[in-house]
N, C-alpha and C positions, 0 to 999 in steps of 0.2 A: 695535616692541613696547614697550608702556608699562605700568608697574605702576600699576594703578588701585586707589585706596583708597576704601572706602565704608562705609556703616553701615545697619543696620536699626534702626528705633525700636521696641524691644521693651519692653513694659510690664512693670515688675518692681518694684524698690525705690522707695519714695516719698520725696520731698523734704519740706522744711518746709511747703510749700504743700499737701501731701497729694496731689500729682500724681506718678504713676509716671514715673521718669526712668532709663532704662537703654538702652544701645545695644549691638548685636551687631556687631562689626567684622569686615570681610573684606578681604582683599587678593588680587587676581588679575591675572595678565598677560592683556591683551586684544590680539588682533591686529585692528587696524582697517583699513579700506580706504575709498578714495574711488572712486566709479564715474563716470568722466567721460563715459560714453556716454549716460547719461540715457535708456536704452531703456525704454519702458513695456511691461511684460509684462501681458497682458490679465487674467490671473487675479489677480495682485497689485493691478492697477489697479482691478479690480472690488471687491476687499476694501477698499482704501483709500477709494474713493468711497462704498461702503456705510457705512463708519465716519463719513465726513463727513455723509452724508445722514441718518443715524440718531442723530446726537449729541443728547444730552438734558442737562438741568440738574437736579440733585437739588433745587435751591432753587426753581426755577420750574415744573418739569413734574410735580411730585408734589403730591398734595392733603394737605399737612401739616395744614392747618386743619381738615380733616374728621376728623382723628385727635386731637381735643382731649382726649377722655376716655382716661384711663389704665386699661386693662382689668385686671381682677383676675388674669387668667391669660393669658400671651402664646401659649399653645398651644391648639389645638383639643382636644376631648375625646379622651382616651386617647392623645394624641400625646406626652405628656411621658414621657421615658425612665424616670423614677422611678416612674411609675404602676404599681401592683401590687407594689412592693417593700414588704414588711411594715412595716419601720421607718418608711417614709414614710407609709404609709396610716394608721398609728397617731397621726400628728401632728394637732394642731388645724388647722382650715381656714386660719386666718391664717398659720400657719407653713408650710403647704403652698404658699400663694400666694407667700410670700417665697422659698421654695426654687425655685418655678417660674421666678420672675424671675431668680434667681441662675443657674439652668441656662441660661436664655436668654442671659444676659449672657456666660457662658462660651462658648457656641456661636457667638454673633455675633462675639465677640472673635477666635475662631479663624478665622472667615471674613475678618475685617479683616486679620489677620496674613498670611493666605494671599494676599490681594490685594496687599499691599505687596511680598511676595516676587516675585509675578508682574510687578509694575511695574518693579522693579529689574532683574530678569532681562531683561525686554523692552528696557529701556534699554541693557543690555550688548549685546544682539543688534543694536541699531541700528548699533553700531560694526562688528560682526562679520558682519552679513548680506552675502551675496556680491554683490548687485546693488542698483542705485538703487531699483528697484521694491520689493524685499524690505525695504529700509531704511525706505521710506515706510510699508509695512504695519506694521513694528515700531513706528514712531513713533505710528501710530494706536492700537496696543495700549497703549503707555505712557499716552496720553491717556485711553483707556477705563479703565485700572486706576486712574488718579488720580481719575476720576469715581466709581468704585466706593468708593474710600477716602473721598472726600468724603461720599458718601451714608452709609456705615456710621458714620463719626464723628459726623455730624449725628444719625443715628438713636440712637446711644448717648447723646448729649447730651439729645435730646428726651425720652427715658424715664429719664434720670438713672441710666444703667447704668455700672458700673465696667468699664474695659477691663482684662481679666485677661491674664496672660502666655500666650504660645503654649505648646502642649503640647510636651513634650520631643521627640516624634516630628517635629513640624513644624519645630522649631528645628534638629534634626539634618538634616532634609531641606534646609533653607535653607543650612546651612553647606556641605553637599556641592555643591549646585547653583551657589551663588554663587562658590565658589572653584574650580570646574571650569574648566580652560583650554580645553576643547574646545567650540567653539560649537555643533556638531551635537548633541553629547550634552546640552548645556545646553538647546537647543531641544527635544530629545526629552523631557527631564524636565519642562520647563515647559509647552510648548504642546501636547504630546500627552498626557502622563500627568496633570500637575497640573490642566490645564484640563478634561480629560475627567472627572476625579474631582470637580472643582468643579461641572460641569454637573449631575452626579447629586446632589451635596449640596445645591445651590441648589434643585433641584426638590423635594427632600425637605423642606427648610425652608419653601418656599412652600406645600406641602401641609399642613404641620403648624401653621403660625402662624395666629393669630386676628387679627393686626394688618394692616389693609388697606394701609397705606402701605408696609409691608415686602413684601407680595405684589406690589404695583404695581412697586416698584423691582426686585425679583427677576425679574419678567417682562422688563424691559428689560435687566437684566444678563445673563440667560440668552442673549438674542439676541447679545450681544457676546462672551460666552465661546465660543459656537459659532463665531463668526467667527475668533477667535484660533486655534482648532484648524485651521480651514481654511488660515490663513496659515502656521502651522508645518508642516502636512502638505505644502503646495505647495512649501515650501523643501526638505523632507527627501526627498520621494518620488524625485526624479531620482538623488539620492545612494544611497538604499537600493536602487534598481533596478540600480545598478552593482556591488553587493556580492555576494559568493558566499554560500552558505548558512551557512558557518561564521561569517562576519562578522555576518550577520543574526541568528543565534542568540546571538551574543555581546551584541549590542545589546538583544535581547529579554530576556536574563538581567539586563542592567542595569536595564531597565524594571521587571522583577519584583522585583529587589532594592530599588529605590526605592519600589515599591508596598508592599512589606513594611515599609519604614521608616515610611511614612505610616499604615499600618494601625492602629498603636497609638493614633493620635489619636482613634479611635472610642470610646475609653474615658476621654476626658479628664474626664468628669463624675464619675469615681470619686474625684476630689479632695474631693468633698463628704462622702465617708464619714469621712475623718479629722476634718473640721470638726465633724461631727455625732456622732462617736463610734460610727459604724457599722463593720461589717466590710467592708473594701475588697474582699476576695476575693469575698464574697457579692454585693456590689453589681456588681462586674464581671461575675460570672456572670449576674446578672439582666439587665444590659444586653445581654449576648451572646444570651441566650434571647429577649429582646424583638426584637433584630435578626433572628434566625432565624425569628421568627414573621411576618416580612414578607418572604417570599422574592422578591416582585416587586421589592423594592429592591435586593437582591443581584443579581438578574438585570439590572436597569437599569444598575447600575454596570459590570457586565461587558460589557453591550452597548455602552455609551458607550466603554469602553476598546477593545473589539474594533473599533468603527467608526473610532476615531482611529488605531489601529495599522494598520488596513487602508488608510486614506486616505494614511498616510505611507509606504506601501509596505513596511511591516515584516512584515506577516502574509502568508505564502504557505501553500500546502497543508502543507508540512513544518513550518513554525514554528507553525501552528495546532495541529498534533498535539502539539508540544512544550509549548506553553503549557497546553493542555487537560490534559496529564499532570501538569504541575507544580501547577496549580490544583485537580486532582482533580475536574474538571468535564468529563465525557465529552460534554456538549452544546456545549462552547465552540466546537468546529469548525463547528457548524451555525448559530451566531449570524450572522444576516444583518446586515451593517453598516447602521446607520441612516443616512439621508441627512441631513447637517447642512448647512443652507444657510449660505454664507459671509456 
């Protein structure tokens, strides 16, 4: 057992060059292993080969040159969370465009921070994965997440966007997961919960944006995020199938607690209220109402989560009833898991 020290590069305070320089430190004991058998497990082997065959380069495979024009608004019509908020609608058009780009910067920054968390967790899981094949799949995820970070940092630079700090909710989630000594819980939080929520969020951003290079990159990223869920689920399913109902419910409560931790990140744009002298409570209520006006997105998030939990062996008939009751969603039991190709 070895005490591993690490850090997250969290954007925060600025130095003399105007660049944000802050790190979030973590220390965790990792139980690593070497698998001398080198047995290739067909499912993990398929995941690893898929990662190799579908690898892409943000610099070479995206049409950056076709995105030479800086659009006035990075959102499609009516996609901006601030649209319809009285104080926003009263602003001059130039100020509206400025706030549109600021909102976009905050949202993309949150995605960037989430990808860094996933990369570091996947790197920890390389040590802790139980087999040679699982370690290779985890290595492939580390490479994928690094590629996503490469894209998002290039994208921010391309459009001269400021990388803002992560939401308090995401920072709290990162501290919990990175310092957890239990590899199966770490895998559950990252490759089942975080990745399924990322799938839903990336789909939403892809629908909302007017910027083609972002749409093209998200199409590729979505394919890889789905593969990460497959990898984590394949690792966890045999374990979960060996547990009794009490232990399954305990793990499901852990997932729901972590989901609750992440949920506050939906309101990260309320920071604009204090900047503009608006009422933060009213803006939060506006964002909540706007989210509820798109029930298909709430449904999509829950279906992605139900699919990932089912594939990992955590959802049984009894645990479905439990989560339906906690979420207050009587239809949760009937959600048919979507088939996510690895």
